[in-house]
C-alpha positions in Angstrom: 0.0 0.0 0.0 1.8 3.1 -1.2 0.7 5.7 1.3 0.8 3.4 4.3 4.0 1.7 3.6 6.0 4.8 4.3 6.2 4.8 8.1 5.8 8.6 8.6 2.8 8.9 6.3 0.7 6.5 8.3 -0.3 9.0 10.9 -1.1 11.2 8.1 -4.5 9.9 7.9 -7.0 9.7 10.2 -9.9 10.8 11.8 -12.5 10.4 12.1 -17.4 10.7 13.0 -20.8 11.5 14.5 -23.2 14.3 13.5 -24.4 14.8 17.0 -24.7 18.3 18.5 -22.4 19.1 21.4 -23.9 18.4 24.7 -22.8 19.9 28.0 -19.7 18.2 29.3 -20.0 15.9 32.3 -17.7 16.4 35.3 -14.1 15.6 34.5 -12.9 12.2 35.4 -10.3 13.5 37.9 -13.1 15.3 39.8 -15.4 12.3 39.8 -15.9 9.9 42.7 -13.7 6.8 42.3 -14.9 3.7 40.4 -18.6 4.5 40.8 -18.6 6.9 37.9 -16.4 4.9 35.6 -18.2 3.8 32.4 -18.7 0.2 31.7 -15.6 -1.7 30.9 -13.3 1.1 32.1 -11.5 -0.5 35.0 -9.7 1.5 37.8 -6.5 0.3 36.3 -7.5 1.7 32.9 -8.4 5.0 34.5 -5.0 5.2 36.2 -3.3 4.4 32.9 -5.3 7.1 31.1 -4.2 9.6 33.8 -0.6 8.6 33.4 -0.8 9.2 29.7 -2.4 12.6 30.1 0.3 13.6 32.6 2.9 12.5 30.0 1.4 14.9 27.5 1.1 17.6 30.1 4.8 17.6 30.9 6.0 17.2 27.3 4.1 20.2 25.9 6.5 22.9 24.7 6.5 26.4 25.9 4.7 27.7 22.8 1.8 25.2 23.3 2.9 22.7 20.7 4.0 19.1 20.8 6.4 17.4 18.4 6.4 13.6 17.6 9.0 13.0 20.4 7.5 15.4 22.9 9.8 18.4 23.2 11.7 17.7 20.1 11.2 16.2 16.7 8.8 17.1 13.8 5.1 17.4 12.7 4.0 20.1 15.2 0.6 20.8 13.7 -0.4 17.1 13.6 1.0 16.2 17.0 -0.4 19.3 18.7 -3.8 18.6 17.2 -3.8 14.9 18.3 -2.5 15.7 21.8 -5.1 18.4 22.2 -7.9 16.1 21.1 -6.7 13.4 23.6 -6.9 15.9 26.4 -10.4 17.0 25.3 -11.4 13.3 25.2 -10.5 13.3 28.9 -13.1 16.0 29.7 -11.1 19.2 29.4 -12.0 22.1 27.1 -10.1 25.3 26.3 -11.9 26.9 29.2 -12.4 24.3 31.9 -11.2 20.9 33.2 -7.9 19.7 34.7 -6.0 20.3 31.4 -7.8 23.4 30.2 -4.5 25.4 30.2 -2.8 22.8 28.0 -5.8 22.7 25.6 -5.9 26.5 25.4 -2.2 26.7 24.7 -2.5 24.1 22.0 -5.5 26.0 20.5 -3.6 29.3 20.5 -0.6 27.6 18.8 -2.6 26.1 16.0 -4.5 29.4 15.5 -1.2 31.3 15.3 0.2 28.9 12.7 -2.9 29.1 10.6 -3.1 32.9 10.8 0.5 33.1 9.7 -0.6 31.4 6.4 -3.3 34.0 5.6 -2.7 35.5 2.2 -4.2 38.9 1.3 -7.2 38.6 -1.0 -7.4 34.8 -0.5 -10.3 33.2 1.3 -8.7 29.8 1.4 -6.4 29.0 4.3 -4.0 26.1 4.7 -3.4 25.0 8.3 0.1 23.7 8.3 3.5 24.1 9.8 7.0 22.8 9.7 8.0 19.3 8.8 5.1 18.6 6.5 6.7 19.3 3.1 4.7 17.6 0.4 2.1 16.3 2.8 0.5 19.5 4.1 -3.1 18.2 3.8 -2.6 15.8 6.7 -1.7 18.7 9.0 -4.5 20.7 7.5 -7.1 18.0 8.2 -6.0 17.3 11.8 -5.7 21.0 12.6 -9.1 21.7 11.2 -10.6 18.8 13.3 -9.0 20.0 16.5 -10.0 23.6 15.9 -13.6 22.6 15.1 -13.9 20.7 18.4 -12.5 23.7 20.3 -14.9 26.1 18.5 -17.8 23.9 19.6 -16.7 24.2 23.2 -15.7 27.8 23.1 -18.0 29.6 25.6 -18.3 32.9 23.7 -18.4 32.5 19.9 -18.2 36.3 19.6 -15.1 36.7 21.8 -11.9 37.7 20.1 -10.7 34.1 20.0 -14.1 32.8 19.0 -14.1 35.1 16.0 -10.5 34.1 15.1 -11.5 30.5 15.2 -14.5 31.0 12.9 -12.4 32.9 10.4 -9.7 30.3 10.3 -12.2 27.4 10.0 -14.1 29.2 7.2 -10.8 29.5 5.3 -9.8 26.0 6.0 -13.1 24.6 4.7 -12.8 26.7 1.6 -9.3 25.3 0.9 -10.4 21.7 1.4 -13.4 22.2 -0.9 -11.2 23.7 -3.6 -8.5 21.0 -3.3 -11.0 18.1 -3.8 -10.3 16.0 -6.9 -13.0 15.3 -9.5 -13.5 11.9 -11.1 -15.7 13.3 -13.8 -19.3 13.2 -14.9 -19.3 9.4 -15.3 -18.7 9.1 -11.5 -21.0 12.0 -10.6 -17.9 14.2 -9.8 -16.9 12.0 -6.9 -13.6 13.1 -5.5 -11.1 12.7 -2.7 -7.9 14.4 -1.6 -4.1 13.8 -2.0 -1.1 15.0 0.0 -1.0 18.6 -1.2 -3.8 21.1 -2.0 -2.8 21.4 -5.7 -2.3 17.6 -6.2 -5.6 17.1 -8.0 -5.5 13.4 -7.2 -6.7 11.2 -4.4 -5.9 8.5 -1.9 -7.8 7.0 1.0 -6.0 8.2 4.0 -6.0 11.9 3.2 -9.6 11.6 2.1 -10.8 10.3 5.4 -8.8 12.9 7.3 -10.5 15.7 5.3 -14.0 14.2 5.5 -13.9 13.8 9.3 -12.7 17.4 9.7 -15.4 18.7 7.5 -18.0 16.8 9.5 -16.6 18.3 12.7 -16.9 21.8 11.2 -20.4 21.2 10.0 -21.5 19.9 13.4 -20.4 23.1 15.1 -22.1 25.5 12.7 -19.3 26.2 10.2 -20.7 26.3 6.7 -19.6 23.3 4.6 -20.8 22.7 1.1 -23.0 19.7 1.1 -21.7 18.7 -2.3 -18.1 18.4 -1.0 -19.1 15.8 1.6 -21.5 14.0 -0.8 -18.7 13.7 -3.4 -16.2 12.4 -0.8 -18.7 9.8 0.4 -19.3 8.8 -3.2 -15.5 8.5 -3.7 -15.2 6.1 -0.8 -18.0 4.0 -2.1 -16.2 3.8 -5.5 -13.1 2.5 -3.7 -14.9 -0.5 -2.2 -13.7 -3.8 -3.5 -15.7 -7.0 -3.9 -14.5 -8.3 -0.6 -16.0 -5.3 1.2 -12.7 -3.5 2.0 -11.5 -0.1 0.7 -8.6 0.1 -1.7 -5.7 2.6 -1.7 -7.1 4.8 -4.4 -9.7 4.8 -7.1 -7.1 5.5 -9.8 -4.6 3.0 -8.4 -6.9 0.4 -6.8 -5.0 -2.6 -5.7 -6.3 -4.8 -2.9 -8.3 -3.7 0.1 -6.3 -2.1 2.9 -7.4 -2.8 6.5 -6.3 0.6 7.8 -8.1 2.6 5.3 -11.1 0.3 5.5 -11.4 0.9 9.3 -11.1 4.6 8.7 -13.8 4.5 6.1 -16.3 2.8 8.5 -15.9 5.8 10.9 -16.3 8.2 8.1 -19.5 6.6 6.7 -21.0 6.7 10.2 -20.1 10.4 10.5 -21.7 11.1 7.2 -24.9 9.4 8.2 -24.5 6.1 6.4 -25.2 3.3 8.8 -25.2 -0.5 8.6 -28.2 -2.6 9.4 -27.2 -2.9 13.1 -27.0 0.8 13.6 -30.3 1.6 11.9 -29.4 1.8 8.2 -31.5 0.4 5.4 -31.3 -0.3 1.7 -28.2 -0.7 -0.5 -26.1 1.7 1.4 -26.6 -0.2 4.7 -25.6 -3.4 3.0 -22.5 -1.7 1.7 -21.5 -0.5 5.1 -22.4 -3.8 6.7 -20.1 -5.6 4.2 -17.3 -3.1 5.0 -17.7 -3.7 8.7 -17.5 -7.5 8.2 -14.3 -7.0 6.2 -12.8 -5.0 9.1 -13.8 -7.5 11.7 -12.1 -10.3 9.8 -8.9 -8.4 8.8 -8.2 -6.0 11.8 -7.0 -7.9 14.8 -6.3 -6.6 18.3 -3.8 -9.3 19.0 -1.5 -8.4 16.1 -1.2 -6.1 13.1 1.0 -4.3 10.6 3.4 -1.5 11.4 0.3 0.8 11.5 -1.3 -0.7 14.5 -2.2 2.5 16.3 -3.5 4.3 13.2 -5.7 1.3 12.3 -7.2 0.9 15.8 -7.8 4.7 16.1 -10.5 4.2 13.5 -11.4 0.6 14.3 -12.2 1.7 17.8 -14.4 4.5 16.6 -16.3 2.2 14.3 -16.9 -0.4 16.9 -18.0 2.3 19.4 -20.4 3.7 16.9 -21.7 0.2 16.1 -22.1 -0.6 19.8 -23.8 -3.7 21.1 -21.9 -7.0 21.3 -19.3 -5.9 18.8 -18.2 -3.0 21.0 -18.5 -5.1 24.2 -16.2 -7.7 22.6 -13.7 -5.2 21.1 -13.1 -2.7 23.9 -11.8 -5.1 26.6 -9.4 -6.6 24.1 -7.9 -3.3 23.0 -8.0 -1.9 26.5 -5.9 -4.8 27.8 -3.6 -4.8 24.8 -2.8 -1.1 25.2 -2.3 -1.6 28.9 0.6 -4.0 28.1 2.1 -1.5 25.7 2.3 1.5 28.0 5.8 2.4 29.0 6.8 3.3 32.6 6.7 7.1 32.1 3.1 6.8 30.8 3.7 7.0 27.1 2.9 4.7 24.2 5.4 4.8 21.4 3.1 4.4 18.4 3.9 2.9 15.0 7.6 4.1 15.2 6.4 7.7 14.8 6.9 8.7 18.4 5.5 8.8 21.9 3.2 11.8 21.4 1.5 10.2 18.4 1.1 6.9 20.2 0.0 8.3 23.5 -2.6 10.6 21.9 -4.1 7.8 19.9 -4.1 5.3 22.8 -5.8 7.9 25.0 -8.4 8.6 22.3 -9.2 4.9 22.1 -9.3 4.3 25.9 -11.5 7.3 26.6 -14.1 6.6 24.0 -16.5 5.2 26.7 -16.5 8.6 28.5 -18.2 10.2 25.4 -16.6 13.7 26.0 -15.4 14.4 22.5 -18.3 15.4 20.3 -16.9 14.1 17.0 -16.6 10.6 18.5 -19.9 10.5 20.3 -22.6 8.1 19.2 
């Protein structure tokens, strides 16, 4: 698989689904009574491991609010800061409240500053990217847009100075994503995905799911997103489905089904309102998503996997959580216990050979799904 065989491009994909409105946040876990308030299947040991992971992120945040793939040093600041910020928000913190509010707020300000530095006079489109992303800027753009959208939804005052800055950046980010979408032509009803750079005019699965989830997050919090952009992206993923139910690398360069992209596609279909039969869908689309889900269940294993284990299970976990029922009850304890055995003494997870911030953020996003704090990952 071309995009996913390069180890540093794996994280460049993600993320992932749910068109639910933002509900008031419950009390943060650290302020809750002990085990009584733990969600089902979250054990006291899991809760302690989550807290150790959050503490690791807290102490490795840089003075300017960013994270790098190795904590205080390394590369990919926009992606790492966005993932780490999302992980802290999944623990119940917002830019304004919660035990890690200060860290989330600093991360938000960092991404805003990076985005605003890319504003060009007379241009509505805005690319959210920073250093270390040469040739693959759409990954940073997608993750940055997702994080900012989640922050905007939780910003107490939308008309505050920061609230207005957020809206302006998100409007520009959506405009750039819409403009960068490829077009497979009239025969395919103008279906289209995204490739690594805004002017690439091509497509591949991992970048496409990153943009699609970010667009859904923006739309959920009131940012105007062209319906046609999302519809064309959903159509693109449908066209990439192979006969075995899985999703291939790219429509133009199909190849066999890829478990990682297939898992990400499940989360994206759910976020776009396409459900399988178990989650309330009906008709041909429901059968299509059901077939994709069966492919993922047979090809994505908790016990072992490729070099993209964390990336794959970030999306697999979301898909299983959205699906719910016996599939979620069977999946979560397995991934919970697997991640417990992979956590290092200082609280981090070194994910997919990309670095401890990447691995820790993803592990925390997976483990904290039962709390339901992060709107984009709610049922």
